[in-house]
N, C-alpha and C positions, 0 to 999 in steps of 0.2 A: 504493500500500500504506500509506504513511505518512498520506496524506490520509484514507483510510478508517478508520484507527486513531484519528485525531484526531476524526473525526465520531462514532465510537462513544463516545470518552471524553467529548465534549461532551454527547452525548445522555444518557449515564449520569449526568453531573453534574447536568443539568437534572432528570432523574427523581429523583435523590437530594434535590435542593432541594424539589421538589414533595412528595415523601414526608414530609420533615421538616415542611413547612407543614401538610400534612394531619394528621400525627400529633400535632402540638403541642397542639391543643385536647383530644384524647383523653387525652394524658398528664396534662394539667391536671385533667381531670375525675376520673380515677382517683386522682391524688394527693390531690385535695380530699376524695374519698370516704373516705379513710383518716385524715383529720385530725379532731381535736376542733374544736368550734365556736370555742373561744377561740383556738386555733392558727390557724384560718382568718382570724379578724379581725385578728390581729397581722400575719400575712402576711410573715414574714421570709424564707421560702424557698418559692417557688411550685412547685418540682419534687418535693422529698421532704419528707414530714412529719417534724417533729422527734420526735414520739411517734406511732407507728402505733397505730391503734385500730379495732376493728370495731363500735364503739358505734353508728355511723350505720346500718350494715346491720342490726344487731340491732333497732334502734328501728323502722325502716320495715317490716321483715319480720314482727316478732312483737309489737310493742308499740303500733303506731299503727293504730287501727281505722278512721281516716279514709282511709287509703291501703292497701287490700287488695292489696298487691303480688303476693303468691303467686297470688291469683285472677286478677289481670290477666295475670300471666306465663302461666298455664295457658290463658287465653282467647287470648292472642297465639299460643301454640304451636299450638293447635287450628286457629285461623283460617289461620295462615300455612302449616301443613302441608296442610290441606284445599285451600287455594287453589293451592298448588304442584302437588298431585296432579291437580286438575281441569284446570289449565292445561296440564300435560304431556300428559294424555290427549287433551283436545280439540284442542290445538295440533298435536300429532303426527299425529292423524287427519286434520285439515284439511290439514296440510303434505303428508302422504302423497298425499292426493287431488290436490292441485295439482301435485305433483312427479312422481307415477308413473302416475296414471290419465289416460286421454284421454276427454274429453267436450266437447260443444259449448259454446262460450262460456267455456272454462276460463280463458284469459288475461284476457278482459274482466272476469270475475267476480273474479279475483285482484287486478287493479289497482284495481277499485272498492273491494275490501276494503282495499288499501293506502292508498287515499284517506282512510280513516277515521282514519289516523294524524294527518292534518292538523287534525282536529277536537279542540279542547282538551277534556280529560276533564271539566273543571268545568262544561261546557255540558250534560252529561248528568245532573248531580246531581238536578235537579228531576224529570225523567222517571223516573230510577232510583228515587228516593224514592217516587214515586207507585206504581210497580210493587211495591216492597217493602211499602208500607202496604196495598195491595190484597191481597197474598198473606198478610198478617198476620205478617210476618217481623221486625217491630221487636223489638229486644232478643234477636235470634236470630242465631247464628253464620252461618247460611245467607245472611243479608243482606249479609255481608262476603265470603263465599266465592263465591257464584254470580255476582254482577255482574262479578267479576274473573276469571271462569273462561275467558275467551277473550281472549288477548293477541294483537293483530294483529302486533306486532313479533316475538313468539315464533313465530308461524306463518311469517313471512318468514324468520327465521333458520334454523328447522328445514328449511323447504323448500329453501333454498339448499344446505344440507348434503346433503339427500337427492338433489338433482339430480346431485351428484358421485358417487353410488353407481352402478356400471355397470348398465345396464338388462338385460344378459344374465343377471343373477342372477334377475330376475323371470321371464324366459322359462324358465330351467332349473327353477325351482320349479313353474311351471305344468305343465311336462312331467312332473314327478314327482307331479302331482295336487293341488298346493296351491291353495286358493282365495285370493281377494284378501285377506281378513282374515288368513289364515295367513301370507301373504307379509309383510304389515305387521307382525304380532305376533311372528313367529318369526325373521324375517330382517332386514327393514329397521330395525325398532326397536332390536334389539341392536347393529346396526352404527352406529346414530345415538347411541350412548351418550355420546360426548364432548360433542356439542352439547346433549343433554338435560341434562347436568350443568350446563352454562353457563346454560341457560334456567331450570333449577330453582333455582339459586343466586340469579339475578337476581330471580326471582319471589318466592322466600321473603323475600329482603331487602326488596323493595318492599312486600310485604304486612306484614312485621314493622314497618316504619317508617311505614306509612300512619297518618295522623293525622286528616284531615278527615272521611272517610267513617265511620269508627267513632264519631266524636263525633256525627254526624248520626243514625245509625240506632240508637244506644244511648242510652236516657234514664235507665237505672239504673246507679249506680256499679259494682255487682258485674259488670256485663256489658261494661265497657270493656276494650279491649286495653291493653297496657302503655304504648305510645306515647301513646295518648289519655289514659290515666290519669296519665301524667307531667305533663300540663298541670294536671290536678286537684291533683296533689301539690304543684306549684309554688304553687297558690293557697292550699292548706291549710297548707303548711309555711312559706310566705311567705319570711322572711329566714334560714331554717335551711339555709344553703348546703351544709353537709356531708351532710345527709339528701337534699337535691335531687340532689347529685352522686352519691350512692350509688344513688339510683333510676335516674339516667341510666346509670351504669356497669352496673347489672344488665340494663338494656334493651339494651346494646351487646354484652354477653358472648356470647349465643347465636350472633349473626351472625359474630362474630370466630372462635368455635370452629368453626363450620361451614366458614368460608372456609379455615382452616388444614387442616381434614380433607380437603377436596376440591380444594386448590389445584393439585395435579398434574393432576387431571382437568380443572380449569378452564383452566389454561394450554394443555393439549393441545387442548381443545375450541376455544378462541379461535384457536389457531394453525391448526388444520385448517379451521375455518369461514372464516377470512380467505383461505385458499387455494382455496376452492371457487368455481368459476365460476358466475355466475348466468345 
């Protein structure tokens, strides 16, 4: 009993230390964003500004034509939301087929698909770019949404969850006259809500923070996403650290808000998914 309590305390202490290490740069960024440029250069207190100011946010949002932050923010929201919806729909359909339907070669096809995880994503850049240019999607949100529309890991995670749903539910629905898609849409999908929340949050966060691909498929400043635009802002603002920090803070706020809004569902989904047998 005492040993188990000590293990929990040690584990909690380790997690607390890791949380502080992770949060430290975030705190510095937000503190810097509310400082004046002169206060940043003096650097007497790295945690709390001596004088709080919104000047950095005002400048990058409304007074700097070289960094259209609001447009980049809208682009990021559209791309991340679109990618998340496409991934959830495609991955859940694929996972349902691999978990609930019986067809020849199902296991072989599934493990071939899992093998795609071993291929580094950067190896697909040239072929994906060729496809995008052929379709005429340069400087188009579809160039960022469609290629990310099928996440192999998302399929795996949702499939593992669906395998834990009793098969008797399917049989009962078939007796009541439901077809395969109705079973998926009206029964299995609602029961899979916890894992869908996990996949949705991971997908949105990954899409929001994506940097390389948006830089490749967008050649116009107005079409950049916020993360890709942040690199341009660093170039144009150069040593204006307060404005750079304000831009970084704005890019982090949506993901933080979404996380706190769905944290209960996220923790529930992770707990349930980890207990599902593969």
